[in-house]
N, C-alpha and C positions, 0 to 999 in steps of 0.2 A: 889693756887694750881690748879684752873680750867685751867689756862693758860698752865700748864704742862701736863694736861690730854691728849691732842692730841699727844704730843710727846711720852708719855708712850704707847698710843694706837697704833700709827703707826710704832714705832720702834720695829718690830717683826722680827724674823729670816727670815720668808718668804719674807718680803719686803726688807731686806738687801740683800738676795740672788738675788732677782729680780734686785735690783739696781746694784749689782756687775756684774750681767750678762750684763746689759746695759753698765756699765763701761768697761767691757772687750771689747765690740764692739767699744766703743770710742777709747780705746787704740790701738786696731787692725787697725782701719781705720787711726788713727794718725800715727802709725808706718809705715804702708805700704806707706802712702802718703809722709812721711818724706823721706824714702829711694828713692822713685821714683823722687820726686821733687828735691832732692839733686843731683841725677845723671843727670836729665835733665837740671836743673838750672845750674849745673856746666858746662855742655856741651855748653849751650847757652851763658853763661857768658864768657867762654874761647873763643868761636868763635867770639863774639863781640869784645873781647879785641884784638884779632888777626887782626881785621879790614880787613876781606876778602871782597873784592868788591862784591856787590850785596847781598851776604849772610848776612853780618853784617847789612846792611840797612833794609833788609827784616825782620830779627830777631828783630831789633829795633822797627819796626812798630808793630809787633805782641806783643812784651813785653809791649810797652807802651799802646797798646789797652787794653790788659788784666789787666794791673796794674790800669787802670782808670775805670774799671768796678767793680760794687759791687759783692762780692763773692756770695751772695744770688742769683743774677741774673744768674751767671755761673751755680750754682747748679740747678736752675729751668730749664735752657737751656739744661743741660746735661740729666736730667731725662725726661722732658716733650717735648722738641723740637727735640732732635736727633732721637727719634723714628719716627718722621715724615719723616725723610730721610732714614729710614731703619736701624739706629744704635740704637738698644735697649739694655739696660743694667738693671740688677736687681739693687735694691736700694743701697746696699753696694758698688757695683762696680761703680755706678753712683757717689756716694759721694766721693770715692777715686779719681775717674777721675776728677771731679771738683776741689777738693782740690789740686790735683797734678798740674793741669794746672795753677791755680791761684798762688800756692806757688812757682812753678818753675819760673814764671815771677819775683816774689819778690826776690827769691835767686839768680837768674842770675844777678840781679843788685848788690846785696851785693858782689858776687864773682868778677864781673867786676870791681867794685870799689876797692876791695882788691887787685886785680892784678894791677890796675892802680896806687895804692899807692906806689908800688915798684919803686924806682928811675930808670930812663932810663939807667943810667950808669951801672946798674947791667947786663942789657942785652948786652950792648956793651962789658962789661968785659967778659961775657960768650962767646960771638961770637969770641972775640979776642983770647980766650984760646982754640979755635978749636971746640967748641960745635955748633951744628946746632940750628935752631930756636926752634924746639920741645924739644931738649935736654936742651937748656937754660931755656925754660919754665918749664920743668919737674924737673930739679935738682937745679935750682937757684931761679927762680921767685915764683913758686908755693909753696915751703916750707915756704918761708918767708911771702907770702901773706896769706897762711892758718892760720898762728898764729894770724894775724891781723883780719881775718874774723871770727874766731871761736865764740867770743862773740855775734856779731850780728846774726850770723847764729843760735846760740842756742836761742836767743830772738825770731827769726822767727819761730822756731820749737814750742816754747811756744804759739805763736799766733796761729799757725796751730792747736795745740791740742785744744785750746778754740774754734777755728772756726768750729771744728767738730760738735759743738752743733747746727750750722745753718742747718745741714742736717736733723734736726727734721721736717723741712718743707716738706720733701719727705718721712717722716715716717721711717727714719733710726732708728732701735731699739737700740739707744745709751742710755747713762745715762739720759740725759734730757727727752727723750721720755718715758723711763720707769718710771721716776719720775712723769711725767704728768699723766700716767695711774693710778699711786698710789693716787695722790691727787685728781684725778677726782672722786674717790670713796666717798670722804667727803670733804666738803669745809674747815673744820678745819685742814685738813692734809697739806694744802699749805705751811705754814711756816715751820713746821718740815721737810717736804720733801726738800724745798729749802735749809734749813740749811745743811742737810746731803749731798745734791748734790754739794752745794758750797764748803763744806769741802773736798769732794773727789777731785774736780778740783783743789782746793787750794794746797792740799798736793802734787800732782804730779807737778803742775806748780811751786810751791815754791822750790821743790827739784831742778827742772831744772834751776830756777833763781839762786840758790846757786851755781850750777855748772858754770853758766855763769859769776857770780861775781868772783868766784875762778879763772877762766881763765883770767879774766880782770886783777885781781891782780897779777897773775903770769907774765903777759906781761909788767905790769908797771915797 
């Protein structure tokens, strides 16, 4: 029973409210980053697929550079280094910017691979039917590629949601940050707080995983 005492002591309405406030920040940062990275990643992936001279090569260098850097480094750089050149952001904006930059690079590769997976004959068929390149891409290639891309894209979104916890290093007031504040009050609170924080992450990520699995089965 002594083992359960910290659980009973720490699971108060005030603590739950504080954790939920942090979880709200986590979801907000993740949602905005998901939307922005999908737009930017989609644009980069499509431009690289189109193989536009110079632009494609330049984007390839940028994407490969970002993909091979740790996200933690990008978060540090965004919050601590950019102010040195006059670009200063508050914590939440810096976290969103860092996550968007990193996830855009990852998503662009998923989107480019999805577009490349469509048989070249589909492009030729589209062009033969009188469509120009953009129309062929929009009406023939993209709808088919999107169906193939959805599961890995959802998996990447799950990773992004989990990666928001890295922003605790710049004191983003997210779920993990608020959990740290609670268990700092008393050493015996560590396990109970970790349990509830892990459960909150699990519920959302598992729900997203089920969506991804359902989409995969739908395509099979």
